[in-house]
Structure formats: C-alpha cells, structure tokens
C-alpha positions, 0 to 999 in steps of 0.5 A: 466642592472640596479640592478632591472633588468629593461632596461634603457628607450631610449629617442625617436629619434627626427623628426623635421618639418621645416615650412617656409614662402613662400619666406624664406631666403634659407640660413636660411633654409640651416643653419637649416638643417645643424644644425639638421644634426649635431645633427643627427636629421631627418627633413622635410620641408613644405611650410606655404602656401601649402596644409594643408593636405600635412603637417598634413599627415607627422606630426605623430612622429614629436617631434619639429616644427621650423618655419622660417619666421615672426609671420604669419608663427608662427601662421600657425605653432601653428594651426598645432602643438597645437592639436598634442602637438608638441613643436614649436620654432619660428625663426624670418626672418621677421621684428617684430617677436613678437612671435618668440624666436630666430633671424636668426643668432641664429638658430644653438645656439637655436637648440643646446640648445634645444637638450641639454634640456636647455629650458623651455616650455611656454604654450599658450591658443588656441582658438576653434571657431565654426560657427553655422547656423540653429543649424549645424556646418558650420565652425570649426577653431582654432587660436592662436590670435583671431577670428574677425567678422566684417560687410561685403560690404556695410552692416550697423553696426552689431548687436551682442548678446553676451552670456557667459556661458549661461548668457546674457551679452548684445546686441551691435551695432558695426563694428565688434566684436573680441574674443582674447586670451592672446597671441592675446591681443598684436596683432589686439586686441591691435590695436582695443583698447583692454587690454594687457594680460600676454600671459600665462593667460588662459583668453579670451577678447571680444573687440568691434570694433568701437561700436556705444555706447562709454560705450561699452568697452572690457571685460576680461572673466576667463578661462573655459567660452564659449563665444557666439556671435549671429548675430542679424543683418548682414551680416558679415565675420569671420576670424581667425588669419587674414586668407586670406580667410574669412567665410560668416556670416549671420543674425541668425548665432551664433559663439561659442568661447572657449579654445581648449582642448590642449594648445600650447607648445612654446620653450623658452630660455628667462625667463618669464619676458622677455615678458615685455622687448619684449613689450618695444623693439618690441612695444615701450610700456613704452618708454617715448615720452620725453627723461628722464633727 
C-alpha cells in the first residue's frame, strides 16, 4: 500500500494481433510468436485477406497490432486498428516497405523495445469516405492512403464538380480524381503528379488524374475541410487504398471525403526526421542523377 492508502494501478496485460499477408514467410511468423511468448504476451493470428468479420470480432482487448507483409498488409491493418485506437507496428516482409518500421530480422528487437516502452507514437490521418446516391449512403469506407474515382470501361472523361466546406471550387474534366492523406501523398498521389506532404500533417490533397486543362493542378486543403466530389458525367469506379474490388459510381452520385474522428497510432523507433531519409532510401528522392564530385 502507498502512504495514501491507494492501490498501485497494474498495467493492463498485452494482447497482440498478428496480421499477416497470405503468403507471409512462416519463419517470420514463428519468430514473432516466439518473441511474444518470451515476453509472456498473448497473441492471435489473422489473414489479411480473410473475412473482416473474423478479425473484428477478436479485436476487443487487443493492445497492439503487428503486420507481417508489405505496405498492403500495413494498409489493411490500419483500417482495422485506427477506429479502435490500437497502435500498429509494421514489419516489412516485402520489397518496398515504405510504411513499415522494422525489417524481418529486427522483429525480436522491435518487440523488446515496444514492451520496454522505448518507442514513440506517430499519428496519421485516416480518410473517411461516403458515397451518396439520391441522398442516401451507398458505401462507407475508410483508408490510410487515398480514395480514387476514375472513369470505368469505355466512358469519356469524367466531369466532376468539386466543393470544399460548402464552397464551390470548380468543375473539371479528367480521367479521374483522387483525394489523399499526407500518408498517401507518397503513394498513388505522387505517381499522379501530386506533392509530397510530411506524413503527420492533417491536410488532404486533391489530385486530378490526367485533366483536360493543363492549368488544373493538385490542391492541398487544410484540416477540417470536407471535400465533396459530385459526378456530373460518369460512369466511374471508386477504390479506397487500391482495394481489389471497386464500387460503381453513377452520374449524379456524390463522394464526400473527410478526416476520420480517430487518427492511426503508428509505433516508431526512429526519430521523426527519418521520414526524409526514407524518401531517399526507398523512393530515391534527392539522389542526384549525376554522381557528385
């Protein structure tokens, strides 16, 4: 008992979800389970491509999510972890691993540092997307990177009316339009000509895809601004975070995009400025084409 007579609060027992890619290296899975056992931590496994309901039903009481795979597995984990405020630690078993924090041979060390409290939490904005048809919600989804609406089949260029916080921004003709988070600015948005945003920013960026007018360029909007994309001329298809299955979008539909109420909690061991080093190492940004003398 303390002098005040109050009982000392005990830290909650950890329960870890191991979210793995479908063909994740079994040795990496075994190493993760063994490391958790060494810390007397309970764990359960889930397949990234399995039924989502099978995962969500077990997430209550989970205190950490470890993803084993590449960036795709991390994105899948983010959609599950963020709404429940579960911290996520990404282990790279793939090629790029831009979003993940540790490599396969660093699993044991990474988990040891986490359970010692030798880490920081980096918060990332999650995108909340709602597709409306006739004033009714047709699709609701969340994503860490972006939502893309592009023309489907042999359709002509889309005509999209963009509205931000109730203010008309303009009407554009393009192959598609993307709304990305700061995290997503280094993914598809970057490949489509968008700017790079520091990943902890809360801003959203609208990136027109192959617009008819050359003056139509990406725009960065400040936090708290809901962005509406009204499809004047379609048809189109909507995908969040590169989902394998898209949702059909018809002329007259409206896509509302904003920030989810909760942000993703990412476990980091590296300092914040490591993002710029990662840009060079993973994406080659700032690396001169001609060797420096």
